[in-house]
Each structure stands twice: as structure tokens, then as C-alpha cells.
C-alpha positions in Angstrom: 25.0 -38.0 75.7 26.3 -39.7 72.8 22.9 -41.2 72.3 21.5 -38.0 71.7 24.1 -36.8 69.2 22.5 -37.3 65.9 24.6 -35.7 63.7 27.5 -36.5 61.6 30.8 -34.5 62.4 31.7 -31.4 60.1 35.0 -31.9 59.8 34.5 -35.3 58.7 31.6 -34.4 56.1 34.0 -32.0 54.7 36.8 -34.5 54.1 34.2 -36.8 52.3 32.5 -34.3 49.8 35.2 -33.1 47.5 33.2 -30.1 47.1 34.7 -26.7 46.8 35.2 -25.0 50.3 33.9 -21.3 50.0 35.0 -19.3 53.1 32.4 -16.6 53.6 34.0 -13.8 55.5 37.9 -12.8 56.2 40.0 -12.1 59.5 40.8 -13.9 62.6 38.0 -16.1 62.6 38.9 -17.0 58.8 42.6 -17.6 59.7 41.7 -20.2 62.3 39.6 -22.2 60.1 42.1 -22.4 57.5 44.4 -23.7 60.1 41.9 -26.6 60.8 41.5 -27.3 57.3 45.1 -27.2 56.7 45.5 -29.9 59.6 43.0 -32.3 58.2 44.6 -32.0 54.6 42.0 -29.7 52.8 41.8 -26.3 51.5 39.5 -23.7 50.5 38.9 -22.5 47.0 37.7 -18.7 47.2 36.4 -16.5 50.1 33.5 -14.1 49.7 31.8 -11.0 51.8 28.9 -9.3 51.5 28.7 -6.6 48.7 29.6 -3.5 50.6 32.8 -5.4 51.8 34.1 -6.6 48.3 36.4 -3.6 47.0 38.8 -5.8 45.1 41.1 -6.8 48.6 43.1 -9.9 48.7 42.7 -12.8 51.3 45.3 -15.3 51.8 46.3 -14.2 48.1 43.2 -14.7 46.5 40.5 -12.0 45.5 37.5 -11.5 47.6 34.6 -12.1 45.4 31.0 -11.8 45.9 28.1 -14.3 46.5 27.0 -13.7 42.9 30.5 -14.2 42.0 30.9 -17.3 43.8 27.8 -18.7 42.5 28.8 -18.0 38.7 32.4 -19.6 39.3 30.7 -23.3 40.9 28.2 -25.6 40.3 28.1 -26.8 43.9 29.9 -25.7 46.8 30.1 -25.4 50.3 29.9 -22.4 52.4 31.9 -22.0 55.9 30.8 -19.1 57.9 34.1 -17.6 59.5 32.7 -14.9 61.8 30.3 -14.0 64.3 26.6 -12.4 64.2 23.9 -11.3 66.3 22.3 -8.7 64.5 18.8 -9.3 62.9 19.5 -8.6 59.3 22.6 -10.6 58.9 21.0 -13.8 60.8 17.9 -13.5 58.1 20.7 -13.3 55.6 22.6 -16.4 57.1 18.8 -18.3 57.4 18.3 -17.5 53.7 21.9 -18.8 52.7 21.8 -21.9 54.5 18.6 -22.8 52.5 20.1 -22.1 49.5 23.5 -24.0 50.0 25.2 -26.1 51.8 26.3 -23.8 54.7 28.0 -24.7 58.2 29.4 -22.1 60.9 32.2 -24.1 62.4 33.1 -24.2 66.0 36.4 -23.6 67.1 37.3 -22.4 70.7 37.5 -19.1 71.6 39.9 -20.0 74.6 42.1 -23.0 75.1 42.6 -25.6 72.3 41.1 -28.6 70.4 38.0 -29.1 68.4 34.9 -30.0 69.5 34.4 -33.2 68.0 32.2 -36.2 68.3 35.1 -38.1 70.1 35.6 -35.2 72.4 31.8 -35.9 73.4 32.8 -39.7 74.0 35.7 -39.0 76.0 33.4 -36.7 78.5 30.4 -38.6 78.1 29.7 -39.4 81.6 30.7 -35.7 82.5 28.2 -34.4 79.6 25.5 -36.5 81.0 26.0 -35.2 84.6 25.6 -31.7 83.3 22.4 -32.5 81.3 21.1 -34.3 84.8 21.4 -30.7 86.7 19.5 -28.6 84.3 16.3 -27.2 85.6 13.7 -27.3 82.9 13.0 -29.0 79.3 14.3 -25.7 77.8 17.6 -26.0 79.2 17.9 -29.8 78.4 16.8 -29.0 74.8 19.1 -26.2 74.3 22.0 -28.3 75.8 21.3 -31.0 72.7 20.7 -28.6 70.4 24.0 -26.9 70.8 25.9 -30.1 71.1 24.5 -31.1 67.6 25.3 -27.6 65.9 29.1 -27.8 67.8 29.5 -31.3 66.1 27.8 -30.4 62.9 28.1 -26.7 62.2 24.5 -26.8 61.1 22.9 -23.3 62.0 19.2 -24.8 62.5 20.3 -26.2 65.7 20.5 -22.8 66.9 17.6 -20.8 65.1 15.4 -23.3 66.8 17.3 -22.4 70.3 17.3 -18.6 70.1 15.8 -17.1 73.4 15.6 -13.1 73.8 17.6 -11.8 76.7 15.0 -9.9 78.0 13.1 -13.3 78.8 15.9 -14.3 80.9 15.5 -11.3 83.2 11.9 -11.7 83.0 11.5 -15.1 83.9 14.9 -16.6 85.3 17.0 -13.7 87.0 14.2 -11.2 87.9 16.5 -8.4 89.2 14.8 -6.1 91.6 15.3 -2.4 92.8 17.9 -3.1 95.3 20.6 -5.2 93.3 24.3 -5.6 94.1 25.2 -6.3 90.6 28.9 -7.6 90.2 30.2 -7.3 86.5 32.9 -9.6 86.0 34.0 -8.8 82.1 32.5 -5.2 82.1 33.6 -4.4 78.8 32.3 -1.0 78.1 29.1 -0.9 80.3 27.4 -2.9 77.6 25.9 -5.5 80.3 25.2 -2.5 83.1 23.6 -0.8 80.6 21.3 -3.8 80.1 21.0 -4.5 83.5 20.0 -1.0 84.2 17.1 -1.2 81.5 15.3 -4.0 83.0 15.3 -2.3 86.7 14.5 1.1 85.1 17.5 2.6 86.4 17.2 1.0 90.1 20.0 -0.6 91.9 21.9 -0.6 95.0 25.4 -1.0 94.2 27.4 -2.1 91.0 30.7 -3.4 90.9 32.6 -3.8 87.5 35.5 -5.5 86.5 37.2 -5.0 83.2 41.1 -5.9 82.7 41.6 -4.4 79.1 42.7 -1.0 79.7 41.1 0.6 76.7 37.5 -0.9 77.6 38.1 0.6 81.2 38.4 3.7 79.8 35.3 3.5 77.9 33.4 2.1 80.9 34.7 5.0 82.9 33.3 7.3 80.6 30.2 5.2 80.0 29.3 4.9 83.6 30.3 8.2 84.5 26.9 9.5 85.6 26.4 6.6 87.9 26.6 6.5 91.9 27.2 3.5 94.3 29.7 2.2 91.3 33.0 0.7 92.1 35.5 -0.1 88.5 38.4 -2.4 88.9 40.7 -2.4 86.2 41.3 -5.9 86.6 40.8 -9.5 85.5 38.9 -11.6 87.8 40.3 -15.1 88.7 40.8 -17.5 91.4 44.0 -15.5 93.1 45.5 -12.0 93.0 48.3 -12.3 90.4 49.8 -11.1 87.2 49.0 -13.0 83.9 50.5 -12.1 80.4 48.9 -12.3 77.3 49.7 -12.3 73.6 49.1 -8.9 72.2 46.3 -8.8 69.8 45.7 -12.7 70.4 41.9 -12.1 69.3 39.8 -15.1 70.1 42.3 -17.3 71.3 43.4 -15.1 74.3 46.6 -17.2 74.7 48.9 -16.6 77.4 52.8 -15.3 76.7 55.3 -14.6 79.0 56.8 -12.1 77.0 53.2 -10.3 76.3 51.0 -7.9 77.9 50.5 -7.7 81.6 47.3 -8.1 83.0 46.5 -7.6 86.8 44.2 -10.4 88.3 42.4 -10.5 91.7 39.2 -12.5 93.2 35.8 -11.5 94.1 36.4 -12.8 97.6 39.2 -10.4 97.9 37.4 -7.1 96.6 33.9 -7.5 97.5 32.7 -7.1 100.9 29.1 -6.8 100.8 26.4 -8.7 99.8 26.1 -9.9 96.4 22.6 -10.3 94.7 23.6 -10.8 91.2 27.2 -12.0 89.4 27.8 -12.1 86.0 31.0 -13.5 84.3 31.7 -13.0 80.6 36.0 -13.3 81.1 37.3 -15.1 78.0 37.7 -18.5 79.6 38.2 -17.3 82.8 34.9 -18.1 84.3 35.5 -21.3 86.0 38.7 -19.7 87.7 36.6 -16.8 88.6 33.9 -19.0 90.3 36.9 -20.4 92.4 37.7 -16.8 93.6 34.1 -16.2 94.6 33.4 -19.2 96.2 32.7 -17.9 99.9 30.9 -15.2 98.2 28.7 -17.4 96.8 28.1 -19.7 99.6 27.4 -17.0 101.8 24.8 -15.1 100.0 23.9 -17.3 97.1 23.5 -14.3 94.5 21.7 -15.2 91.2 24.6 -16.3 88.8 25.1 -15.1 84.9 27.9 -17.3 83.6 29.0 -17.6 79.9 29.3 -20.8 78.7 31.0 -20.8 75.0 34.5 -19.7 75.6 36.1 -23.5 76.3 35.1 -26.6 75.2 34.8 -27.8 78.8 32.5 -25.1 80.1 29.7 -27.2 78.8 30.2 -29.6 81.4 32.9 -28.0 84.0 30.3 -25.1 84.9 27.5 -26.5 85.9 29.3 -28.8 88.2 31.2 -26.3 89.7 28.0 -24.3 90.3 26.3 -27.1 91.9 29.8 -27.8 93.7 29.8 -24.3 95.3 26.1 -25.0 96.6 23.1 -27.6 95.7 20.8 -24.9 96.4 21.1 -23.9 92.9 18.8 -24.4 89.9 21.0 -24.0 86.6 19.3 -23.2 83.4 21.0 -23.1 79.9 20.0 -20.4 77.3 21.2 -19.6 73.9 20.4 -16.1 72.8 20.6 -15.2 68.9 24.2 -15.5 67.9 26.0 -17.2 65.3 28.4 -19.3 66.4 26.7 -20.5 69.7 28.2 -17.7 71.5 26.0 -15.6 74.2 24.9 -19.1 75.3 25.3 -18.8 78.9 24.2 -20.7 82.3 22.0 -19.0 84.7 21.6 -20.2 88.0 19.1 -19.2 91.0 18.8 -20.7 94.6 15.8 -22.7 95.3 
């Protein structure tokens, strides 16, 4: 796989350039990027936000600027985007900004630790090659290479050239029908349930939704209150029945902490006792464990799989290997949906 990685690592580029580093955006993502910069002996010079969000606030002791103020203050600079975006208006703005200035969207893991570097790819080169060989079509393979190059370089052009609308996946790969039993792991407030119902015209056999967060679960209950034949579990999905503890307000890092909030977990195999036809997983880095906890269901029924591939660095090679281990019948696809950074990058698998 290393021969397909044509880009220089972002962090190496930043260390060599000497240009002022300007952060675009504030919040948890910016804090994580600042930590990485400091670990490399780098600092950021200023922060800017969209004009509507600049109200004289401070971030890390520095006034938050507008883009125009940054352009007036610096002759040349490097922009690091510190937040995720998927709406069309902001994506268009990011595209224009990346054409005007040196612009990157750094990758930091949503779960787990460690940076996605060229050394990391080299260390796992055989595993990346194996995952690449498992992909079912040329679009998947092209997306795989583009996303890896993006993760290394932070260059958003790799994502813009890979974007695939979710509607295409439903139409061309998952093709849900009117009698699906849909298991939604990480149901949030019912957003994917709504997406699924829109595709099927509101028709289905049964919906089974897992959501561990109490606040989100209450929203899920409200938003799906009018649905029949739905089961809701205020649980996380894993590989066994257990209680785990997570740090409060851990945000994107979702780190475990023995003194944190207790979250109950269980498995698909334990709780779902019927034929599953569509199984979706968006569970903050627990996808591999949840696949293990659904192995009997998957092997018996070969449901269509929709598995998020962006939470942990190892997801890109570990998840397709796990899917193929559960059944060699699966054809595996990779699609990157409109999102920066490479969130909503998902594996889809359909039995032959």
C-alpha cells in the first residue's frame, strides 16, 4: 500500500514550512490539534471563525479573528481546519478557501490514540494491502487510496474527488426493500431510522435500535413514537454483556474512565432473536467488538452490513478483515460521503 501513498505527511510539512499556523474553528477538535502541535514543538499563531461566530471571544487567550483580519495581519500562512462539516454551504466555502490559501484538515482519531502517519501505514502495510484486495469494485479501491492520502496529507481535494451521496449506496448496494428487519446500532436520535424509512417509503418488517446515551435515547423514543414494530434498547453494542465507564464530556475521544459514567453493553446475538436483513453500526469505535457480538446473527442470516470506518486508525484494515472472517460470501464496498474530515466513510457489505 505504501507505493500508492504519494503525499508527504502533514505534520512533517508543518515542521518544515515555518509559516504561521492559523486554526479555523474552536472547541474540542481545536484543542486536540493544539496538543499534537505542541507535542511536535509547534505553536499556532491565531484562530479565526466564520464572521457570524466572531463576537470578541478569546480562544486559548487569543482574540478570535475573522478571515479578513487574518489576511490583513499575515502575508502568508497555513490554515488548519479543526472541526467537521458536511453541509453544502460550508463545504463549498472550504473548497474555495483551500484554493486561495494553504489549507489542511488534520486527522486525529475519534476513538483510540495515535496519529495516522506514513509510519503507521508502513507498519501495517500488509494489512492495508489485504483490506484493499478485499474491496469489490474500482470505486471502493480508488476511495480507499484517496482517503489514505487525505489522512496522511490533510489535503481536502482527495475527499472532494471521492464524495458519494448516501442515496446512491441505498440504491446501488444496500437496496432495502419493504420487509427489512433493520438493526440500528448507535441509533442516536433516530436519524438513520428516518433515512432508512425515506428510502423504503416507510415500509419495513421490524426496527431494532440501540442507543447508549440517555439524552439521545429519549430523543429516539420521541422521534420514533409513532412507529409500530420497533424495539429500543438504551444500551451500547459490544461483544459481551457488561458495564463500561466513560469519561463525562469526553467528546470525540470517547475515552474510558473507571470513575466516569456507567454505560451498559450487550450483544446483538443475545438480544435479537429473529432474521436480521440490515445491520448498521455507528458506535464510536466499538464496531469491531459489535461485529464479534453479532457473529452468530451474521453467519446465520448474512444481513446487509453498514459499518462506519473512521473512528479508529485500525478500522480501515481491521473491519473488512473481520467482515470477511465472519463470512467469505460478503462483497465489501467503501464509500466516502460528503464530509470533512473523512467521517461518514463507511464499509458496506452484501452477501453474494
